[in-house]
Structures are given as C-alpha cells and as structure tokens.
LUMKEVEX-128791 format. One record per atom (N, C-alpha, C, O): x, y, z; atom name. Coordinates in steps of 0.1 Angstrom, whole numbers, padded with zeros to 4 digits. Example, Ala and Ser with C-alpha at 12.3 -4.5 7.8 and 13.67 -1.06 7.14 Angstrom:
# residues 2
PT   east  north     up  site
PT   0132  -0057   0078     N
PT   0123  -0045   0078    CA
PT   0132  -0033   0078     C
PT   0142  -0033   0085     O
PT   0128  -0022   0071     N
PT   0137  -0011   0071    CA
PT   0129   0000   0079     C
PT   0134   0011   0080     O
//
This chain:
# residues 111
PT   east  north     up  site
PT   0520  -0095   0874     N
PT   0513  -0080   0870    CA
PT   0500  -0081   0878     C
PT   0492  -0091   0877     O
PT   0496  -0069   0885     N
PT   0485  -0069   0893    CA
PT   0473  -0068   0881     C
PT   0474  -0066   0869     O
PT   0460  -0071   0887     N
PT   0447  -0071   0882    CA
PT   0444  -0057   0875     C
PT   0443  -0047   0882     O
PT   0443  -0056   0860     N
PT   0440  -0043   0856    CA
PT   0428  -0036   0862     C
PT   0417  -0041   0865     O
PT   0431  -0023   0864     N
PT   0420  -0015   0871    CA
PT   0411  -0010   0860     C
PT   0417  -0005   0850     O
PT   0401  -0010   0860     N
PT   0391  -0002   0853    CA
PT   0381   0005   0862     C
PT   0375  -0001   0871     O
PT   0379   0018   0860     N
PT   0372   0025   0867    CA
PT   0364   0037   0860     C
PT   0367   0041   0848     O
PT   0356   0043   0867     N
PT   0349   0055   0860    CA
PT   0339   0049   0851     C
PT   0331   0040   0854     O
PT   0339   0058   0839     N
PT   0330   0055   0826    CA
PT   0334   0042   0821     C
PT   0326   0035   0815     O
PT   0345   0038   0822     N
PT   0350   0026   0817    CA
PT   0344   0013   0821     C
PT   0345   0003   0813     O
PT   0338   0014   0834     N
PT   0331   0003   0839    CA
PT   0318   0000   0830     C
PT   0314  -0012   0830     O
PT   0313   0009   0825     N
PT   0301   0006   0816    CA
PT   0303   0001   0804     C
PT   0293  -0004   0798     O
PT   0314   0001   0799     N
PT   0319  -0006   0788    CA
PT   0320  -0022   0787     C
PT   0330  -0026   0794     O
PT   0314  -0030   0781     N
PT   0315  -0044   0782    CA
PT   0330  -0049   0775     C
PT   0336  -0044   0765     O
PT   0333  -0061   0782     N
PT   0347  -0066   0780    CA
PT   0345  -0078   0770     C
PT   0353  -0081   0762     O
PT   0332  -0084   0771     N
PT   0329  -0095   0761    CA
PT   0315  -0096   0759     C
PT   0306  -0091   0766     O
PT   0312  -0104   0749     N
PT   0298  -0106   0744    CA
PT   0296  -0122   0744     C
PT   0304  -0130   0739     O
PT   0283  -0125   0750     N
PT   0281  -0141   0748    CA
PT   0270  -0140   0739     C
PT   0259  -0135   0743     O
PT   0271  -0144   0726     N
PT   0263  -0146   0715    CA
PT   0252  -0153   0717     C
PT   0241  -0150   0712     O
PT   0253  -0165   0725     N
PT   0242  -0175   0726    CA
PT   0233  -0167   0735     C
PT   0221  -0166   0730     O
PT   0236  -0161   0748     N
PT   0226  -0154   0755    CA
PT   0222  -0138   0749     C
PT   0213  -0132   0754     O
PT   0230  -0135   0740     N
PT   0229  -0121   0736    CA
PT   0230  -0110   0746     C
PT   0223  -0100   0747     O
PT   0242  -0113   0754     N
PT   0246  -0104   0767    CA
PT   0258  -0100   0765     C
PT   0267  -0108   0761     O
PT   0260  -0086   0768     N
PT   0273  -0081   0772    CA
PT   0278  -0081   0784     C
PT   0271  -0077   0793     O
PT   0290  -0086   0787     N
PT   0295  -0089   0800    CA
PT   0306  -0078   0803     C
PT   0316  -0075   0796     O
PT   0304  -0073   0815     N
PT   0311  -0062   0823    CA
PT   0323  -0066   0831     C
PT   0324  -0077   0836     O
PT   0332  -0058   0833     N
PT   0344  -0062   0842    CA
PT   0339  -0065   0855     C
PT   0344  -0075   0860     O
PT   0330  -0058   0862     N
PT   0325  -0060   0875    CA
PT   0318  -0074   0876     C
PT   0317  -0080   0886     O
PT   0312  -0078   0865     N
PT   0305  -0092   0864    CA
PT   0317  -0103   0863     C
PT   0316  -0114   0869     O
PT   0326  -0100   0857     N
PT   0339  -0110   0855    CA
PT   0347  -0112   0867     C
PT   0350  -0123   0870     O
PT   0351  -0101   0876     N
PT   0358  -0101   0887    CA
PT   0350  -0106   0897     C
PT   0356  -0114   0905     O
PT   0335  -0104   0900     N
PT   0326  -0110   0912    CA
PT   0326  -0123   0907     C
PT   0322  -0130   0916     O
PT   0328  -0130   0895     N
PT   0325  -0145   0894    CA
PT   0311  -0148   0889     C
PT   0306  -0159   0888     O
PT   0305  -0137   0886     N
PT   0290  -0138   0880    CA
PT   0289  -0142   0867     C
PT   0279  -0149   0863     O
PT   0302  -0138   0858     N
PT   0302  -0143   0844    CA
PT   0316  -0149   0840     C
PT   0325  -0145   0847     O
PT   0317  -0156   0831     N
PT   0330  -0159   0827    CA
PT   0336  -0152   0815     C
PT   0327  -0147   0808     O
PT   0348  -0151   0812     N
PT   0354  -0146   0802    CA
PT   0350  -0151   0786     C
PT   0352  -0163   0785     O
PT   0346  -0146   0778     N
PT   0342  -0152   0765    CA
PT   0354  -0146   0756     C
PT   0354  -0134   0752     O
PT   0365  -0155   0752     N
PT   0375  -0147   0743    CA
PT   0369  -0140   0731     C
PT   0360  -0145   0724     O
PT   0375  -0128   0728     N
PT   0370  -0122   0715    CA
PT   0372  -0128   0703     C
PT   0365  -0125   0694     O
PT   0382  -0137   0702     N
PT   0389  -0144   0690    CA
PT   0379  -0156   0687     C
PT   0380  -0161   0676     O
PT   0370  -0159   0695     N
PT   0359  -0169   0694    CA
PT   0346  -0163   0687     C
PT   0337  -0170   0683     O
PT   0346  -0149   0687     N
PT   0333  -0144   0681    CA
PT   0333  -0143   0668     C
PT   0343  -0140   0661     O
PT   0321  -0146   0661     N
PT   0320  -0142   0647    CA
PT   0323  -0127   0646     C
PT   0322  -0119   0656     O
PT   0326  -0123   0633     N
PT   0327  -0109   0632    CA
PT   0316  -0101   0634     C
PT   0319  -0091   0640     O
PT   0303  -0103   0632     N
PT   0293  -0099   0634    CA
PT   0290  -0095   0649     C
PT   0284  -0085   0653     O
PT   0294  -0105   0657     N
PT   0294  -0105   0673    CA
PT   0303  -0094   0678     C
PT   0300  -0085   0686     O
PT   0317  -0097   0671     N
PT   0327  -0086   0675    CA
PT   0324  -0073   0674     C
PT   0329  -0064   0681     O
PT   0313  -0070   0662     N
PT   0311  -0057   0658    CA
PT   0302  -0053   0667     C
PT   0302  -0041   0671     O
PT   0292  -0060   0673     N
PT   0282  -0058   0683    CA
PT   0289  -0052   0695     C
PT   0287  -0041   0699     O
PT   0299  -0061   0699     N
PT   0306  -0059   0710    CA
PT   0315  -0045   0709     C
PT   0315  -0036   0718     O
PT   0321  -0043   0699     N
PT   0330  -0029   0699    CA
PT   0319  -0018   0697     C
PT   0321  -0008   0704     O
PT   0308  -0017   0690     N
PT   0299  -0007   0687    CA
PT   0292  -0004   0701     C
PT   0288   0007   0704     O
PT   0290  -0014   0709     N
PT   0285  -0013   0723    CA
PT   0293  -0005   0731     C
PT   0288   0004   0738     O
PT   0307  -0008   0731     N
PT   0317  -0003   0739    CA
PT   0317   0011   0736     C
PT   0317   0019   0745     O
PT   0317   0016   0721     N
PT   0318   0029   0718    CA
PT   0304   0037   0722     C
PT   0305   0048   0727     O
PT   0294   0031   0720     N
PT   0281   0036   0723    CA
PT   0279   0041   0738     C
PT   0274   0052   0740     O
PT   0283   0033   0747     N
PT   0282   0037   0762    CA
PT   0294   0045   0767     C
PT   0295   0050   0778     O
PT   0303   0046   0759     N
PT   0315   0053   0765    CA
PT   0313   0067   0764     C
PT   0302   0071   0760     O
PT   0321   0077   0768     N
PT   0320   0090   0767    CA
PT   0320   0095   0752     C
PT   0323   0087   0743     O
PT   0316   0106   0750     N
PT   0316   0111   0737    CA
PT   0332   0114   0734     C
PT   0341   0115   0743     O
PT   0333   0116   0722     N
PT   0349   0119   0718    CA
PT   0350   0122   0702     C
PT   0342   0119   0694     O
PT   0360   0129   0701     N
PT   0365   0129   0684    CA
PT   0379   0124   0683     C
PT   0388   0125   0692     O
PT   0381   0118   0673     N
PT   0393   0111   0669    CA
PT   0397   0114   0655     C
PT   0388   0115   0647     O
PT   0408   0116   0653     N
PT   0414   0120   0639    CA
PT   0426   0111   0638     C
PT   0435   0110   0646     O
PT   0426   0103   0624     N
PT   0439   0098   0620    CA
PT   0447   0110   0615     C
PT   0443   0121   0614     O
PT   0459   0104   0614     N
PT   0473   0117   0612    CA
PT   0465   0125   0601     C
PT   0461   0136   0604     O
PT   0462   0120   0589     N
PT   0461   0128   0578    CA
PT   0445   0127   0572     C
PT   0442   0130   0561     O
PT   0438   0123   0583     N
PT   0423   0121   0578    CA
PT   0414   0131   0584     C
PT   0417   0141   0590     O
PT   0402   0127   0582     N
PT   0391   0136   0587    CA
PT   0388   0133   0601     C
PT   0392   0123   0606     O
PT   0382   0142   0608     N
PT   0378   0141   0622    CA
PT   0365   0134   0624     C
PT   0355   0138   0618     O
PT   0364   0123   0634     N
PT   0354   0115   0635    CA
PT   0349   0117   0648     C
PT   0356   0118   0658     O
PT   0333   0119   0650     N
PT   0327   0118   0663    CA
PT   0326   0103   0665     C
PT   0329   0094   0657     O
PT   0321   0102   0678     N
PT   0318   0088   0683    CA
PT   0308   0082   0675     C
PT   0309   0070   0672     O
PT   0297   0089   0669     N
PT   0288   0083   0660    CA
PT   0295   0080   0647     C
PT   0294   0068   0642     O
PT   0303   0089   0641     N
PT   0309   0084   0630    CA
PT   0316   0072   0629     C
PT   0316   0064   0620     O
PT   0324   0071   0641     N
PT   0332   0058   0642    CA
PT   0322   0046   0642     C
PT   0324   0037   0634     O
PT   0312   0046   0651     N
PT   0302   0036   0652    CA
PT   0296   0034   0637     C
PT   0294   0023   0634     O
PT   0293   0043   0629     N
PT   0287   0041   0616    CA
PT   0299   0034   0606     C
PT   0297   0024   0599     O
PT   0311   0039   0606     N
PT   0321   0032   0599    CA
PT   0322   0018   0603     C
PT   0325   0009   0595     O
PT   0321   0014   0616     N
PT   0321   0000   0619    CA
PT   0309  -0008   0613     C
PT   0311  -0019   0607     O
PT   0296  -0002   0614     N
PT   0286  -0008   0608    CA
PT   0287  -0009   0595     C
PT   0282  -0019   0590     O
PT   0293   0000   0587     N
PT   0293  -0001   0572    CA
PT   0305  -0004   0567     C
PT   0308  -0002   0555     O
PT   0313  -0011   0576     N
PT   0326  -0018   0572    CA
PT   0336  -0011   0564     C
PT   0343  -0016   0555     O
PT   0336   0003   0568     N
PT   0346   0013   0561    CA
PT   0359   0012   0567     C
PT   0361   0008   0579     O
PT   0369   0016   0558     N
PT   0386   0012   0561    CA
PT   0387   0016   0579     C
PT   0392   0009   0587     O
PT   0380   0029   0581     N
PT   0385   0033   0594    CA
PT   0378   0024   0605     C
PT   0385   0021   0615     O
PT   0365   0019   0603     N
PT   0359   0013   0611    CA
PT   0364  -0003   0611     C
PT   0361  -0009   0621     O
PT   0372  -0009   0600     N
PT   0378  -0018   0602    CA
PT   0389  -0018   0611     C
PT   0391  -0027   0620     O
PT   0398  -0007   0610     N
PT   0410  -0004   0616    CA
PT   0406  -0004   0633     C
PT   0412  -0009   0642     O
PT   0394   0004   0635     N
PT   0388   0005   0649    CA
PT   0386  -0009   0655     C
PT   0389  -0012   0666     O
PT   0379  -0017   0646     N
PT   0377  -0029   0651    CA
PT   0390  -0039   0656     C
PT   0392  -0044   0668     O
PT   0397  -0040   0645     N
PT   0410  -0047   0648    CA
PT   0417  -0042   0660     C
PT   0423  -0050   0667     O
PT   0418  -0028   0663     N
PT   0425  -0021   0675    CA
PT   0418  -0026   0687     C
PT   0425  -0030   0697     O
PT   0405  -0026   0686     N
PT   0396  -0028   0700    CA
PT   0399  -0046   0703     C
PT   0404  -0051   0713     O
PT   0396  -0052   0690     N
PT   0400  -0068   0693    CA
PT   0413  -0069   0700     C
PT   0413  -0074   0712     O
PT   0424  -0064   0694     N
PT   0439  -0067   0703    CA
PT   0437  -0061   0714     C
PT   0442  -0068   0724     O
PT   0432  -0048   0718     N
PT   0433  -0044   0732    CA
PT   0425  -0052   0741     C
PT   0429  -0054   0752     O
PT   0412  -0057   0736     N
PT   0403  -0066   0745    CA
PT   0411  -0081   0746     C
PT   0409  -0088   0756     O
PT   0418  -0085   0737     N
PT   0425  -0099   0739    CA
PT   0435  -0097   0750     C
PT   0437  -0106   0758     O
PT   0443  -0087   0750     N
PT   0454  -0083   0759    CA
PT   0448  -0081   0774     C
PT   0452  -0087   0783     O
PT   0438  -0072   0774     N
PT   0431  -0070   0786    CA
PT   0426  -0083   0794     C
PT   0428  -0085   0806     O
PT   0417  -0090   0786     N
PT   0412  -0104   0790    CA
PT   0421  -0113   0796     C
PT   0419  -0121   0805     O
PT   0434  -0112   0788     N
PT   0443  -0122   0792    CA
PT   0448  -0119   0804     C
PT   0450  -0128   0813     O
PT   0451  -0108   0807     N
PT   0456  -0101   0820    CA
PT   0447  -0103   0832     C
PT   0451  -0106   0844     O
PT   0433  -0103   0828     N
PT   0424  -0102   0838    CA
PT   0422  -0119   0842     C
PT   0420  -0122   0854     O
PT   0423  -0127   0832     N
PT   0422  -0141   0834    CA
PT   0434  -0147   0841     C
PT   0432  -0157   0849     O
PT   0446  -0142   0839     N
PT   0457  -0146   0846    CA
PT   0455  -0143   0861     C
PT   0459  -0151   0870     O
PT   0448  -0131   0864     N
PT   0447  -0127   0878    CA
PT   0435  -0135   0887     C
PT   0435  -0136   0899     O
PT   0427  -0139   0878     N
PT   0418  -0145   0886    CA
PT   0421  -0158   0892     C
PT   0413  -0163   0900     O
PT   0433  -0164   0887     N
PT   0435  -0179   0892    CA
PT   0442  -0178   0905     C
PT   0445  -0188   0911     O
//
C-alpha cells in the first residue's frame, strides 16, 4: 500500500504527541525524518486528549450529529472531550483508532 497522502488543511493536524517535550508532531515532520512516530497507544489518557483536542482545534470548522442525537459544533466536540462526556469519549476512541491505523501505514512505508 502506498504512503497515505495527507494534504490541505489536514496537514495542520498533528498525528502524534510527545508528552516529554510537550510537542505535537505533524505529518510533514515524520515524512521528512525530523520527528519519530510516537504510538498513540503509549499515551496516557490526558495526553491522548491533548492530541485529539488539538486535531479538532486546528482543523476546519464543522458540525456533526449522531443518528438520533443533537448537533455538535467543533467547539461542542472539544468541550465533550474535555468534560469526559459520552460523545467526547466516543470521539476520543474513534480518533485513537484512526490514528493507530494511519500511523501504522506511515511507519510501514518509511522502511
């Protein structure tokens, strides 16, 4: 499988977080070899939250709605994550799964 392509506004979204240096790591930094991949499953929950919140904060504005639930703005989603609300927990798990798969594909292609 080829290297996953990330472009446009998604380039601003961090893929990793280094809790020791308190640094968000971007796709371009990984591809250029300036930064190493830090697996999301090694992060403490508080650090995973920082990463996911930052991904939402720097991304485009949006609205999302569960099938039978309320409409959430980007800020509502961030608040739900921060406050450990059910929708926030679901979002956190979905982002974690997405990032694990994406980083695995990137790592395979870097070798």
